[in-house]
C-alpha positions as CSV (number, residue, x, y, z in Angstrom):
1,M,-23.3,10.9,-12.0
2,N,-23.0,14.3,-13.2
3,V,-20.3,15.3,-16.0
4,R,-18.3,18.6,-14.8
5,S,-15.6,20.3,-16.9
6,V,-12.2,20.2,-15.3
7,A,-11.8,23.9,-16.2
8,D,-15.1,25.1,-14.3
9,L,-14.3,23.4,-11.0
10,S,-14.8,25.7,-8.1
11,P,-11.9,25.9,-5.7
12,D,-13.8,23.6,-3.2
13,E,-14.4,20.9,-5.9
14,R,-10.9,21.0,-6.9
15,A,-9.9,20.6,-3.2
16,A,-12.2,17.6,-2.9
17,F,-10.4,16.1,-5.7
18,F,-6.8,16.8,-4.9
19,E,-7.0,17.0,-1.1
20,R,-8.7,13.7,-0.5
21,D,-9.6,13.4,3.3
22,A,-9.3,9.8,4.5
23,G,-10.7,10.9,8.0
24,V,-7.4,10.0,9.6
25,E,-7.0,12.9,11.6
26,G,-10.4,12.8,13.2
27,A,-9.5,9.3,14.3
28,R,-6.2,10.0,15.7
29,E,-7.3,10.7,19.3
30,A,-9.7,7.5,19.8
31,A,-6.8,5.5,18.0
32,G,-4.3,6.6,20.4
33,E,-6.3,5.7,23.5
34,I,-6.8,2.2,22.0
35,V,-3.0,1.8,21.2
36,S,-2.3,3.1,25.0
37,R,-4.6,0.6,26.4
38,V,-3.2,-2.3,24.3
39,R,0.2,-1.3,25.8
40,S,-0.9,-1.7,29.1
41,E,-3.2,-4.4,29.3
42,G,-2.1,-6.7,26.6
43,D,-4.5,-9.6,25.8
44,V,-7.2,-8.3,28.1
45,A,-7.6,-5.3,25.8
46,L,-7.6,-7.4,22.4
47,R,-10.4,-9.5,23.9
48,S,-12.2,-6.5,25.2
49,Y,-12.1,-4.7,21.8
50,A,-13.1,-7.9,19.9
51,S,-16.3,-7.9,22.0
52,E,-17.1,-4.3,21.8
53,F,-16.1,-3.4,17.9
54,D,-16.5,-7.1,16.3
55,D,-19.3,-8.5,18.6
56,V,-17.2,-11.6,18.9
57,E,-16.0,-13.3,22.2
58,I,-12.4,-14.8,21.1
59,G,-10.8,-17.8,22.7
60,N,-7.2,-18.2,21.1
61,I,-5.7,-15.0,19.7
62,D,-3.0,-17.1,17.9
63,I,-4.8,-19.0,15.0
64,T,-1.8,-20.1,13.1
65,D,-3.0,-23.9,13.3
66,E,-6.3,-22.8,12.1
67,A,-4.7,-21.2,9.0
68,E,-3.0,-24.4,8.4
69,R,-6.3,-26.3,8.6
70,A,-8.2,-23.8,6.5
71,Y,-5.9,-24.5,3.3
72,E,-7.0,-28.3,3.5
73,V,-10.8,-27.2,3.8
74,V,-11.2,-24.2,1.8
75,D,-12.9,-25.0,-1.7
76,A,-10.7,-26.3,-4.2
77,D,-11.2,-23.8,-6.7
78,V,-10.5,-20.9,-4.1
79,R,-7.3,-22.9,-2.9
80,E,-6.1,-23.1,-6.7
81,A,-6.9,-19.5,-7.3
82,I,-5.0,-18.4,-4.3
83,E,-1.9,-20.7,-5.4
84,A,-2.0,-19.2,-8.9
85,A,-2.1,-15.6,-7.7
86,A,0.6,-16.4,-5.0
87,E,3.0,-17.6,-7.8
88,N,2.5,-14.7,-10.1
89,I,3.1,-12.5,-7.2
90,R,6.1,-14.1,-5.9
91,T,7.7,-14.1,-9.4
92,F,7.3,-10.4,-9.8
93,H,8.6,-9.6,-6.3
94,E,11.8,-11.9,-7.0
95,R,12.7,-9.5,-9.8
96,Q,12.9,-6.7,-7.4
97,V,15.6,-8.3,-5.1
98,P,18.7,-6.3,-5.3
99,E,22.2,-7.8,-5.2
100,D,25.1,-6.7,-3.1
101,W,27.7,-4.9,-4.9
102,R,31.5,-3.5,-4.6
103,D,33.4,-1.6,-7.1
104,S,36.7,0.3,-7.1
105,F,36.8,3.9,-7.4
106,G,40.5,4.6,-7.7
107,G,41.6,2.9,-4.5
108,R,38.4,3.3,-2.9
109,E,36.5,0.1,-2.7
110,L,33.0,1.1,-2.2
111,G,29.7,-0.9,-2.1
112,R,26.3,-1.7,-0.7
113,R,24.7,-4.7,1.0
114,Y,21.1,-5.8,1.6
115,R,19.6,-7.5,4.6
116,P,16.1,-8.3,5.5
117,L,14.3,-6.8,8.4
118,S,13.9,-9.3,11.4
119,S,10.3,-9.3,11.8
120,V,7.1,-7.9,10.0
121,G,3.5,-7.5,10.8
122,V,0.9,-7.7,7.9
123,Y,-2.5,-6.3,8.6
124,A,-5.3,-7.8,6.5
125,P,-8.7,-6.2,6.4
126,G,-11.8,-7.9,7.4
127,G,-15.2,-6.1,8.1
128,T,-17.6,-6.1,5.1
129,A,-15.2,-8.3,3.2
130,S,-12.4,-10.7,3.3
131,Y,-9.2,-10.0,1.7
132,P,-7.1,-12.8,1.1
133,S,-5.3,-10.9,-1.7
134,S,-3.9,-8.4,0.9
135,V,-2.3,-11.3,2.8
136,L,-0.6,-12.4,-0.2
137,M,0.6,-8.9,-1.2
138,G,1.8,-8.3,2.2
139,V,3.4,-11.6,3.0
140,I,5.0,-12.6,0.0
141,P,7.3,-9.8,-0.6
142,A,8.7,-10.1,3.0
143,T,9.1,-13.8,2.7
144,V,10.9,-13.1,-0.8
145,A,13.2,-10.5,0.9
146,G,14.2,-13.2,3.6
147,V,12.3,-11.8,6.8
148,D,12.8,-14.3,9.5
149,H,9.2,-13.8,11.0
150,V,6.2,-12.7,9.3
151,A,2.9,-12.3,11.2
152,V,-0.5,-11.6,10.0
153,A,-3.2,-9.8,11.8
154,T,-6.8,-10.0,10.7
155,P,-10.1,-8.9,12.3
156,P,-11.8,-11.8,14.4
157,A,-15.2,-13.2,13.5
158,E,-17.6,-16.1,14.6
159,D,-16.8,-17.6,11.3
160,L,-13.2,-16.6,10.2
161,P,-13.0,-16.4,6.5
162,P,-11.1,-19.7,5.2
163,A,-9.8,-18.1,2.3
164,T,-7.9,-15.5,4.3
165,L,-6.4,-17.9,6.5
166,A,-5.6,-20.2,3.6
167,A,-3.8,-17.4,2.0
168,A,-1.6,-16.6,5.0
169,H,-0.5,-20.3,4.9
170,V,0.1,-20.3,1.0
171,A,2.2,-17.0,1.3
172,G,4.3,-18.5,4.1
173,A,3.0,-16.6,7.2
174,D,4.9,-17.8,10.5
175,A,2.1,-16.8,12.8
176,V,-1.7,-15.4,12.3
177,Y,-3.7,-13.7,14.9
178,Q,-7.4,-12.9,15.0
179,V,-7.1,-9.1,16.1
180,G,-8.1,-6.1,13.9
181,G,-8.4,-2.6,14.0
182,A,-6.2,0.2,15.9
183,Q,-5.7,-2.6,18.5
184,A,-4.0,-5.0,16.0
185,V,-1.5,-2.3,15.1
186,A,-0.8,-1.8,18.8
187,A,-0.4,-5.3,19.5
188,L,2.0,-5.8,16.5
189,A,4.0,-2.6,17.5
190,Y,4.5,-3.4,21.3
191,G,3.6,-7.0,21.8
192,T,1.2,-8.6,24.3
193,E,1.3,-12.0,26.0
194,T,0.3,-13.7,22.8
195,V,1.4,-11.4,19.8
196,S,5.0,-11.0,19.3
197,P,6.3,-7.3,18.4
198,V,7.7,-6.7,15.0
199,A,10.1,-4.2,13.5
200,K,7.7,-3.1,10.7
201,I,4.0,-3.0,10.1
202,V,2.2,-3.1,6.5
203,G,-0.8,-3.5,4.9
204,P,-4.0,-1.5,3.9
205,G,-6.9,-0.9,6.6
206,N,-9.7,1.7,7.6
207,K,-8.9,5.2,9.1
208,W,-8.6,3.6,12.6
209,V,-5.8,1.3,11.4
210,T,-4.1,4.3,9.6
211,A,-4.6,6.3,12.6
212,A,-3.0,3.9,14.8
213,K,-0.1,3.4,12.4
214,A,0.5,6.9,12.5
215,D,0.6,6.9,16.3
216,V,3.0,3.9,16.5
217,R,5.3,5.5,14.0
218,G,8.8,6.1,15.5
219,D,8.5,3.1,17.8
220,V,8.1,0.7,14.9
221,E,8.4,1.3,11.1
222,I,5.4,1.3,8.8
223,D,4.9,1.1,5.1
224,F,2.9,4.6,4.5
225,L,-0.7,6.1,5.5
226,A,-2.9,5.0,3.1
227,G,-6.6,6.0,2.9
228,P,-9.7,4.5,1.0
229,S,-9.3,3.0,-2.4
230,E,-8.9,5.3,-5.2
231,V,-8.8,5.0,-9.2
232,L,-8.5,7.4,-11.9
233,V,-9.2,6.5,-15.5
234,V,-7.9,8.7,-18.3
235,C,-9.6,8.1,-21.6
236,D,-10.5,9.2,-24.9
237,E,-13.1,8.4,-27.6
238,T,-11.6,5.0,-28.5
239,A,-12.4,3.6,-24.8
240,P,-15.5,1.3,-24.1
241,P,-17.5,3.3,-21.6
242,G,-19.0,-0.1,-20.1
243,L,-15.4,-1.3,-19.3
244,V,-14.5,2.2,-17.9
245,A,-17.5,2.1,-15.8
246,A,-16.8,-1.4,-14.7
247,D,-13.3,-0.3,-13.3
248,L,-14.9,2.7,-11.5
249,L,-17.3,0.5,-9.8
250,A,-14.9,-2.1,-8.8
251,Q,-12.9,0.2,-6.6
252,A,-16.0,1.9,-5.4
253,E,-17.4,-1.2,-4.1
254,H,-14.3,-1.2,-1.5
255,D,-15.7,1.9,0.5
256,P,-18.3,4.6,0.6
257,N,-15.3,7.0,0.8
258,A,-13.5,5.4,-2.1
259,S,-12.6,8.0,-4.8
260,V,-13.3,7.0,-8.5
261,V,-12.6,9.5,-11.2
262,C,-12.9,9.3,-14.9
263,V,-11.2,12.3,-17.0
264,T,-11.9,12.3,-20.8
265,D,-11.3,14.6,-23.5
266,D,-14.5,13.5,-25.3
267,E,-17.7,14.8,-24.4
268,A,-19.8,11.8,-25.7
269,T,-17.5,9.5,-23.9
270,A,-17.9,11.3,-20.6
271,E,-21.6,11.1,-20.8
272,A,-21.7,7.4,-21.8
273,V,-19.3,6.6,-18.9
274,A,-21.5,8.4,-16.4
275,D,-24.6,6.6,-17.8
276,A,-23.1,3.2,-17.7
277,C,-22.0,3.9,-14.0
278,E,-25.5,4.4,-12.9
279,E,-26.8,1.4,-14.9
280,Q,-24.1,-1.0,-13.7
281,A,-24.3,0.0,-10.1
282,V,-27.8,-1.3,-9.8
283,E,-26.8,-4.6,-10.7
284,R,-23.8,-4.9,-8.1
285,D,-24.3,-7.0,-4.8
286,R,-22.6,-4.0,-2.8
287,R,-24.8,-1.3,-4.6
288,E,-25.5,0.9,-1.4
289,I,-21.6,1.2,-0.8
290,I,-21.0,1.7,-4.4
291,E,-23.6,4.4,-5.0
292,A,-22.2,6.1,-1.7
293,A,-18.8,6.1,-3.4
294,L,-20.0,7.5,-6.7
295,D,-21.8,10.3,-4.9
296,N,-18.6,11.1,-3.0
297,D,-17.3,14.7,-3.5
298,A,-13.9,13.3,-4.7
299,S,-15.7,10.9,-7.1
300,G,-16.8,11.9,-10.7
301,V,-16.7,12.1,-14.5
302,L,-14.8,15.1,-15.7
303,R,-14.5,16.5,-19.2
304,A,-11.1,17.9,-20.1
305,R,-10.6,20.4,-23.0
306,S,-7.7,18.4,-24.5
307,M,-5.9,15.2,-23.5
308,S,-3.0,17.5,-22.4
309,E,-5.4,19.0,-19.7
310,A,-6.3,15.5,-18.9
311,V,-2.8,14.4,-18.2
312,L,-2.0,17.4,-16.0
313,F,-5.2,16.6,-14.0
314,A,-3.6,13.0,-13.6
315,E,-0.3,14.1,-12.7
316,E,-1.6,16.4,-10.2
317,Y,-4.1,13.8,-8.8
318,A,-1.4,11.2,-8.3
319,A,-3.8,8.2,-8.3
320,E,-3.5,5.1,-6.2
321,H,-4.7,3.1,-9.5
322,L,-4.2,4.9,-12.9
323,S,-6.0,3.4,-15.9
324,I,-5.2,4.9,-19.2
325,V,-7.4,3.8,-22.1
326,T,-6.6,5.9,-25.0
327,E,-5.5,5.6,-28.8
328,D,-1.7,5.7,-27.7
329,D,-1.8,4.3,-24.1
330,E,2.3,4.5,-24.1
331,A,2.5,8.1,-25.1
332,V,0.1,9.2,-22.3
333,L,2.1,7.1,-19.5
334,D,5.4,8.7,-20.8
335,R,3.6,12.2,-19.8
336,I,2.7,10.9,-16.2
337,D,5.0,10.3,-13.4
338,S,2.9,10.2,-10.3
339,A,0.8,7.0,-9.9
340,G,0.8,4.1,-7.5
341,S,0.2,1.5,-10.4
342,V,-0.6,1.9,-13.9
343,F,-2.9,-0.2,-16.1
344,L,-2.6,0.2,-19.9
345,G,-5.5,-0.5,-22.4
346,E,-8.9,-1.9,-22.1
347,T,-7.5,-5.6,-21.5
348,A,-5.6,-4.5,-18.4
349,P,-8.2,-4.0,-15.6
350,V,-7.4,-2.6,-12.3
351,A,-9.0,-5.9,-10.9
352,A,-6.0,-7.8,-12.6
353,G,-3.5,-6.2,-10.3
354,D,-5.7,-6.0,-7.4
355,Y,-5.5,-10.2,-7.3
356,A,-3.3,-12.0,-9.7
357,S,-1.4,-10.1,-12.3
358,G,1.8,-10.2,-9.9
359,T,2.1,-6.4,-9.0
360,N,1.5,-5.4,-5.6
361,H,-1.8,-3.7,-4.6
362,V,-0.9,-2.0,-1.2
363,L,-0.5,1.4,-2.9
364,P,-0.2,5.0,-1.9
365,T,-3.3,7.1,-1.8
366,G,-4.2,10.6,-1.2
367,G,-1.5,11.9,-3.5
368,L,1.3,10.0,-1.8
369,A,2.2,8.5,-5.3
370,K,4.1,11.7,-5.9
371,V,6.7,10.8,-3.3
372,V,6.4,7.1,-2.6
373,G,5.9,3.8,-4.3
374,G,3.7,0.8,-3.8
375,L,4.7,-2.0,-1.5
376,S,7.8,-3.9,-2.6
377,V,10.6,-6.0,-1.6
378,D,12.4,-2.8,-0.8
379,H,10.1,-2.3,2.2
380,F,11.4,-5.3,4.1
381,L,15.2,-4.5,3.3
382,R,17.8,-2.2,4.9
383,S,21.0,-1.4,3.2
384,T,24.5,-1.0,4.7
385,T,27.4,0.9,2.6
386,V,30.8,-0.6,3.0
387,Q,33.9,1.2,2.2
388,K,37.8,0.3,2.0
389,L,40.6,2.7,1.2
390,D,44.0,2.1,0.5
391,D,47.0,4.3,1.4
392,G,46.9,6.3,-1.8
393,A,43.3,6.9,-1.8
394,L,43.4,8.3,1.8
395,S,46.2,10.3,1.0
396,G,44.4,11.8,-2.0
397,L,41.4,12.8,0.0
398,R,43.3,14.1,3.1
399,E,43.2,17.6,2.1
400,T,39.7,17.5,1.1
401,I,38.5,15.9,4.4
402,T,40.5,17.8,6.6
403,T,39.8,21.2,4.9
404,L,36.0,20.5,5.2
405,A,36.1,19.2,8.7
406,R,37.9,22.4,9.9
407,A,35.4,24.8,8.1
408,E,32.6,22.8,10.2
409,G,34.8,23.4,13.2
410,L,35.1,19.8,13.7
411,E,39.0,19.5,14.6
412,A,38.9,15.8,16.0
413,H,37.5,14.7,12.7
414,A,40.6,16.5,10.8
415,E,42.9,14.8,13.5
416,S,41.4,11.4,12.6
417,I,42.9,11.6,9.4
418,E,46.3,13.5,10.2
419,K,47.0,10.9,12.5
420,R,47.2,8.3,9.9
421,F,50.1,10.4,8.3
422,E,52.3,10.8,11.5
C-alpha cells in the first residue's frame, strides 16, 4: 500500500473515498427482475434461483427444525461462543428499550407509547463465509423489542453452516428459510407458498440484496441500504502499526470491495502501517480477497498534516466502523459526530463489536452514518403519541388553533374547535 497525503488527493481520489460506490445502482435492474419473478412464481422461482445462483437443488425451503437440530450437533466450543455473544448482545439491546410516558402540560396530558412491529425478516449472508454473528445481530434486538414473528433467510448450500442455524435457534428466530440473494428479500417482502411475508426486512448483504431492498422499499420497511464493509482508523504515533494493520485486514477479508482506510498525522506511523498491511496480508487465509480490498481505490493509508485534518477527514468520511488509537482517544471522539460504531484504544478491536462486545454490527455504510445509526431496538418499534385535554387547556388553545386553521384556509378545522364552545 502506498502512503498518500490527504492534502494532495486529486478530485477523483477524494471521490473514491467519499463517494464509495457499492455497485447497487448497477444491480437494480437485474434485482428488480428477480423480485418480480418471485412475486409471480413463489417457491418455484426460489428453487430455480437456488439451482442457478447457488448450484443447490433444495428440498425444504423452511428449515426451522434443522436449526433446532444444529444447536445440538454444532461443536461445543462454537455453541458456547454463540451463547456468550448472544448474552452480551441481548444485555446491550435491553438497555435500549424505551418506556411509555405521559406528562401534564398545564391541562394537556401528553405522552408517547411504543409497540413492536408484528413481523420481521432478518437476512443472514452466506456465500464466501457463514455469518452466525449477523443472525444474532438481527434477531436479538427484534426479540428484545417484542416482535411476534422473526424469520431468518440465509443462502442455501449442500451443507448449511451449522453455526448459522444454531445461532438462529439461540437468538429465538421463529422461522428459518434457506433462500438467499435478491430472491430472499422478495420472498420476505411479498411471501410465497412457504415464506410468510413480513413488515420489515433488516440485515446486511451483497449488492444484489441491497438492490432488492431498494426495490421493495415502500411495500415493506427496511433498515437501510448498506454496502460493503468499511473501516477508518484515526491514529497518531502512539498507535502500534501492527494492530492498526490487523484491524484493516479484518474488514478487508469481508469483500474485495471493502473500504479500509488509515489516516494519521505521523509519517513514520503511516509508512509502518502500510508495510504491516502487506506483510500480514500474505499470512491470511483469505489473502486474495484482502489484497483486492487493499488495492481498492477507496482504500489506503493517508498522512494528515495535523490531527485536526485527520478529524475533519473522519467526519466527512462518516465510517461504518471508526477506530481511534491516539494519545487521547476521548478528545478525538468528542470532535467526531458521524460514525456507525466507534472503537476506542488499541484494546478495542473492531472485531470485538463484530462478534461479542454487545453492540450491533449491522451499520450504515457509504457515508450514511451522517444521518442514520446502526441497527437497534428502535428499528423494531413504532411510537404513538397520546393526548388528553381538559376544558381549560382547550380553551387556552382555542384562539391559537382557530387562527392558524383559518390562515391555512381550513375552516372545518376551526369549526371543530368552535363547536365545543357553543
